Steps between C-alpha positions, in 0.01 A plus 500: 500500500649833395378809687474815293650814641720795442861474614558720808735796463777580746281705739223240492750224579630701792145549632421131468829405672416737787151356554619142484769580758232654725314168505131422480303814586213295643724296732689812605196715567258235631729270694808716556731247338714499193457231237649447156303683234434492131372786283125527449397729213184692583400590142676260267849501353467686171381856573739792550603516866359156572811384685457782752143386569627198692492372853707234679307187595622166627399186311215429741351848471567524128420185310486187721123487450401471867239659722565389856494663843865604450524580128282617216668498161447787260463244222223375472334661806514868403181615682582311817862627485368859479265445795774359712803716415377801300519580132815469299526882476470522879775240532711698248465810721603289804799365305612856420456598866710211625773575241510868607563386859809298402 
């Protein structure tokens, strides 16, 4: 399976490196713990600026496909994820806040 997307430029790569190094925003904000993160694109991977519209999520919160008492994955449980943790734009704002505090 090949995912379509635009190659990130230097500044976008830097942003994505920073958020991945921060760790999962949900684990950090909700549980106060760091966890390895991967990049979640909020609005696809092809539009201009798309790589800045990203948040760091761990595998469980991103794409494990679970909805348990501990974790709700963004994929495929979008509505439940929003109820539990806030919208992706709210999590993006939180990500920026945490990065400013570093």
